[in-house]
C-alpha positions in Angstrom: -2.5 17.8 -8.6 0.5 18.7 -6.0 3.1 16.2 -6.4 6.5 16.3 -4.1 9.8 17.0 -5.9 12.8 14.6 -4.2 13.6 17.3 -1.2 10.7 18.4 -0.1 10.0 14.1 -0.5 12.5 13.4 1.6 12.2 16.1 3.8 8.5 14.5 5.3 9.8 10.6 5.0 12.9 11.3 7.8 12.2 7.3 8.5 11.4 4.3 6.6 8.3 3.9 8.7 6.5 6.7 11.0 3.4 6.0 13.0 0.1 7.7 12.7 -2.7 8.7 15.1 -5.2 6.2 13.2 -5.8 2.9 14.5 -7.9 -0.1 13.4 -9.4 -2.0 15.5 -8.1 -5.6 14.0 -10.9 -7.8 15.9 -13.5 -5.7 13.5 -10.9 -5.6 11.1 -10.6 -9.5 11.0 -14.3 -10.2 11.1 -15.7 -7.6 8.4 -12.9 -9.0 6.1 -14.2 -12.4 6.5 -17.7 -10.9 4.9 -15.5 -9.4 2.7 -13.7 -13.0 1.5 -15.2 -13.2 -2.1 -14.2 -9.4 -2.8 -10.3 -10.4 -2.9 -8.8 -11.8 -5.8 -5.3 -13.0 -7.2 -2.5 -9.6 -7.4 -1.4 -9.1 -10.6 -1.4 -12.7 -12.8 2.6 -13.7 -12.3 3.6 -15.5 -9.3 0.8 -17.3 -8.9 1.6 -20.1 -7.1 2.6 -17.3 -3.7 -0.7 -16.7 -1.9 -1.6 -12.9 -2.3 -5.1 -11.3 -3.0 -6.7 -8.3 -2.6 -10.0 -6.3 -2.2 -10.2 -1.9 -3.5 -10.9 0.4 -1.1 -10.6 3.2 -3.6 -10.4 2.3 -7.0 -11.3 3.8 -11.0 -15.1 3.7 -10.5 -16.1 2.1 -7.5 -17.1 -1.3 -8.6 -15.6 -4.4 -6.1 -15.9 -6.9 -8.6 -13.5 -4.5 -11.6 -12.0 -7.2 -14.0 -9.2 -6.9 -14.4 -9.1 -4.5 -11.1 -6.5 -1.8 -11.1 -6.1 -1.5 -7.6 -5.2 -5.8 -8.0 -1.6 -5.1 -9.9 1.3 -4.0 -9.9 0.6 -0.7 -12.4 4.0 -1.5 -14.1 1.6 -4.9 -15.1 -1.5 -3.5 -15.6 0.0 -1.0 -17.8 2.9 -2.6 -20.3 1.4 -3.5 -24.1 -1.0 -0.4 -23.4 -0.7 3.2 -25.1 0.5 6.0 -22.6 -4.1 7.3 -23.0 -4.9 3.8 -21.8 -2.2 3.7 -18.5 -4.1 3.8 -15.1 -1.5 5.5 -12.2 -2.8 6.3 -8.8 -4.1 9.3 -9.3 -7.3 8.1 -11.2 -8.3 6.0 -8.7 -10.5 8.5 -6.3 -14.0 6.6 -6.3 -14.5 4.5 -2.7 -15.5 1.6 -2.9 -18.5 -0.4 -0.6 -15.7 -1.6 1.6 -14.2 1.6 2.6 -17.3 1.4 4.6 -17.1 -1.0 6.6 -17.0 0.5 10.5 -13.8 -0.7 10.9 -12.4 1.9 8.6 -14.1 4.7 10.5 -11.0 5.7 12.2 -10.1 6.2 8.1 -11.5 9.0 8.8 -8.9 12.1 8.6 -7.8 10.3 5.1 -10.1 9.4 3.6 -10.7 12.7 1.4 -6.6 12.3 0.2 -7.4 8.3 -0.8 -6.2 7.5 -4.2 -5.5 3.8 -5.4 -5.5 2.1 -1.5 -6.4 -2.0 -1.3 -6.0 -4.8 1.7 -4.2 -7.2 0.8 -4.7 -10.3 2.4 -2.2 -13.4 2.1 -1.0 -16.5 3.4 1.9 -18.7 4.3 4.1 -17.5 1.3 2.5 -14.3 0.5 5.6 -11.6 -0.6 6.5 -9.2 -2.5 9.6 -9.1 -4.5 12.0 -6.3 -4.1 10.3 -2.9 -5.6 9.8 0.4 -4.7 6.7 2.2 -5.2 6.5 5.4 -6.6 9.5 8.1 -8.5 10.3 11.6 -8.4 8.5 14.3 -8.5 6.5 11.2 -6.4 2.5 11.5 -6.7 1.5 9.8 -3.9 2.1 9.1 -0.5 2.4 5.5 0.6 0.7 4.4 4.2 0.6 1.2 5.6 -0.1 -1.3 7.8 -1.1 -5.0 8.7 -3.4 -6.9 11.5 -0.4 -9.0 12.2 3.3 -8.4 12.7 4.1 -11.5 14.4 4.1 -12.8 10.7 4.4 -10.0 8.1 7.9 -9.3 7.4 8.3 -6.1 6.5 12.0 -5.0 5.3 13.9 -1.7 4.1 17.5 -1.7 2.7 19.5 -1.0 5.9 21.4 1.8 4.1 18.2 3.0 2.7 19.2 3.0 -0.6 16.3 5.2 -3.5 15.7 3.8 -6.9 13.1 4.5 -9.6 10.8 1.4 -10.2 12.8 0.2 -13.9 16.1 0.5 -11.8 15.4 -1.9 -8.6 16.7 -5.1 -10.7 20.5 -3.2 -11.4 20.6 -1.5 -7.6 22.7 -3.3 -4.5 21.3 -3.5 -1.7 21.2 -5.5 2.1 16.9 -5.5 3.3 16.5 -5.7 7.1 13.3 -5.9 8.6 11.1 -2.9 10.7 10.2 -3.9 14.2 8.2 -2.7 16.3 4.8 -2.6 14.4 2.0 -2.4 15.7 -1.1 -4.4 15.0 -3.8 -2.3 13.5 -1.5 1.4 13.2 -1.2 2.9 10.2 2.1 4.1 9.2 3.6 7.1 6.9 6.1 3.8 4.8 8.8 5.5 2.5 8.0 3.2 0.0 10.7 4.9 -2.8 13.6 3.1 -0.6 13.7 0.0 -1.9 11.5 -2.9 -0.4 9.6 -6.3 -0.2 7.0 -8.0 2.1 6.8 -12.0 3.3 3.7 -13.3 5.1 5.0 -16.1 7.4 1.0 -17.4 8.5 -2.3 -17.0 7.4 -4.9 -13.9 7.0 -2.8 -11.6 6.9 -3.7 -8.6 6.2 -1.7 -5.7 4.9 -3.2 -1.4 4.3 -1.8 -0.9 1.0 -3.1 2.7 1.5 -1.9 5.8 -1.2 -3.0 9.2 -0.7 -2.1 12.7 -2.7 0.9 15.8 -1.0 -2.2 17.4 -0.5 -2.7 15.2 2.6 0.9 16.6 4.2 -0.8 19.0 6.8 -3.3 16.9 8.1 -0.5 13.8 8.4 2.1 15.6 10.1 -0.7 16.4 12.8 -1.5 13.2 13.2 2.5 12.3 13.8 2.9 10.1 17.1 
């Protein structure tokens, strides 16, 4: 599997968010996610006071109701205490679930062959992720992100674009600032090697939380707006 070394990764991410010519019909998407409402489950097993839920788009076996569902867990939390040969990583999740076949996801056709561990997040008021990063170097993934409701989704990155491996974020100095100008339903390449967090200030706020293999890079370059 191709990986991105730090120089190549940083060159591919000149900005923390880069819009793509991929846009989901938000009204259709929200209607279909309501039809799949019973597929959403708690995100991980910590901070259960936070209304954070997820449903799998691409996982290890294509099933919708695994328990636990590796796609709906922070991987560090999921793998904690397990031997290395039992760890689950983004590259192990390649099987699409039936939800990915929903017609609202038809605009994702160009990226579907490259999708790894991916899900839809559903948050209500107070749902959030603490400051973190999603990858280390060399990186096995490119992260795509988007939301149905930019008005109630706060996505913040360190203003100085401070990079960090996931295990050293807590020891880092950073100042987070909100990204603006986000378009509902649009997918963005997100530089999640930069320290970032996210907060929902309303209910029924969805996020597209998509991982792609680095083999997707030529296609993504063509889709940049």
